[in-house]
C-alpha positions, -999 to 999 in steps of 0.1 A, spaced: 265 -649 474 242 -676 459 230 -706 478 247 -739 472 223 -766 482 222 -802 470 239 -815 439 257 -787 419 258 -786 382 292 -779 367 297 -772 330 329 -776 310 338 -757 279 373 -761 263 392 -762 231 408 -796 241 388 -818 219 380 -854 229 408 -873 211 431 -869 241 425 -875 278 426 -839 289 388 -835 295 386 -868 314 415 -858 337 397 -826 346 365 -845 354 386 -870 374 400 -842 396 365 -827 401 350 -860 411 379 -868 434 371 -836 454 334 -832 450 316 -865 444 280 -852 445 282 -830 414 267 -832 379 291 -824 350 277 -812 317 299 -807 286 290 -775 267 316 -782 241 353 -792 238 354 -783 201 362 -746 203 386 -738 176 421 -741 191 432 -709 210 401 -690 198 391 -671 229 364 -651 212 346 -682 199 348 -698 233 334 -667 249 305 -666 224 296 -702 229 297 -698 267 276 -666 265 249 -682 244 247 -713 267 245 -696 301 207 -689 301 198 -725 298 213 -738 330 198 -737 365 207 -711 391 238 -720 410 256 -736 381 294 -733 380 307 -728 345 344 -738 340 358 -726 307 394 -731 295 406 -717 262 440 -706 274 468 -698 250 485 -679 278 488 -709 301 520 -709 321 525 -671 318 517 -644 343 481 -643 334 458 -647 364 433 -674 371 399 -660 382 365 -668 396 336 -645 389 305 -644 411 275 -634 389 248 -640 415 229 -667 398 260 -685 385 298 -687 389 325 -686 362 359 -701 366 388 -699 341 418 -679 329 419 -641 329 420 -636 292 385 -622 285 369 -656 280 345 -653 309 337 -616 307 309 -615 281 290 -641 302 297 -621 334 283 -590 318 249 -608 314 245 -595 350 247 -558 359 269 -565 389 296 -592 392 326 -597 414 360 -610 401 383 -630 425 419 -638 416 427 -674 426 452 -672 454 447 -701 477 474 -725 469 461 -751 493 431 -759 471 451 -766 439 468 -798 430 501 -805 447 519 -803 414 510 -776 390 523 -781 355 531 -751 332 508 -763 304 476 -778 320 460 -754 345 426 -767 334 433 -798 354 458 -785 380 442 -752 389 407 -746 376 392 -781 381 401 -783 418 390 -747 424 356 -755 408 352 -787 428 359 -769 461 334 -742 453 308 -769 444 314 -784 479 305 -750 494 338 -731 498 332 -693 500 347 -674 471 365 -652 497 385 -683 506 395 -689 470 412 -656 466 409 -618 467 387 -594 449 404 -577 419 393 -548 398 418 -553 370 410 -581 346 412 -586 308 380 -574 292 365 -588 260 337 -573 239 320 -596 216 313 -566 194 278 -577 185 265 -568 150 255 -532 143 235 -512 118 253 -486 96 232 -467 70 214 -494 51 238 -522 61 239 -547 89 275 -555 97 287 -585 117 311 -614 116 312 -652 118 315 -663 154 311 -701 150 306 -728 124 285 -757 136 289 -793 125 263 -787 97 284 -759 82 259 -732 94 276 -699 99 266 -684 132 271 -646 133 272 -621 160 241 -603 147 213 -605 173 177 -615 165 165 -581 178 184 -563 151 171 -585 123 135 -581 135 137 -543 131 146 -545 94 135 -578 79 105 -601 77 104 -638 67 105 -641 29 124 -609 24 154 -609 1 187 -593 10 222 -590 -4 249 -608 16 285 -597 11 312 -621 23 348 -624 11 341 -596 -14 315 -617 -31 278 -608 -32 249 -632 -28 212 -626 -31 195 -647 -4 162 -650 14 155 -646 51 135 -676 61 119 -690 92 138 -723 93 157 -747 71 126 -765 58 113 -734 41 144 -733 18 148 -752 -15 173 -780 -14 208 -765 -18 196 -730 -13 218 -705 5 196 -684 29 196 -666 63 176 -676 94 176 -670 131 193 -700 147 187 -716 181 213 -694 197 192 -663 189 216 -650 163 215 -647 125 228 -678 107 238 -682 71 229 -717 60 224 -740 31 195 -764 32 209 -800 32 244 -785 26 272 -765 41 273 -727 40 309 -728 50 318 -748 19 295 -728 -3 309 -694 7 344 -704 19 345 -682 50 362 -688 84 355 -678 120 362 -642 124 355 -632 88 332 -602 84 298 -603 67 275 -575 55 237 -576 48 227 -548 24 190 -540 31 
């Protein structure tokens, strides 16, 4: 079990958006139980009900937080059903959220992790609604852990949980095959193709054929946005460490017309 000294960092990742008061209510519950915590918002703009996108954004954020961080993630289309609530001890960090695969890619960053099913009714809110477990279940559990509660007091160890594989990009013959995992606010298309794969086959300045939505584009692989011509469609390695398809001073999403989950192929 990791140490829990001083002020704990708690991150939040949801698909709730910021138009409503949902995120604020979760924070209110956490601060009501554990005043000496620091809450950091990863994002609340995960596409509604898109568990895979949420898992990807959590996975790519984990390495940048200090040891001992508690990551609370809620993208939960199964809220109110029989799906479990879980806490995962990953050694250097803890994950809290629904048992729908959302947390598992981040847990797998560690060779060994332990999954606990949330069972202790005494640490939840008195009234648990059928539609807002982020506030009523996961927020208070996170706060109690931040205050020092042992995970064994939260619930029991389970071996059965919903798995999720991000299905990272792969090489097949002369093709690199992947898909769009996220579209950022600039319209950059973040793929699941890792930098290490690109490094094996491409160098900056190389040209490659991109196939998306049955259309083919000849694009360059460039070091960053500033090396592209204005309005040029190109590929680069983004800050998340994955291949991005971008348009300099424009939107690749609008140019190509793809959506999250759509497949792409690079023909070498």
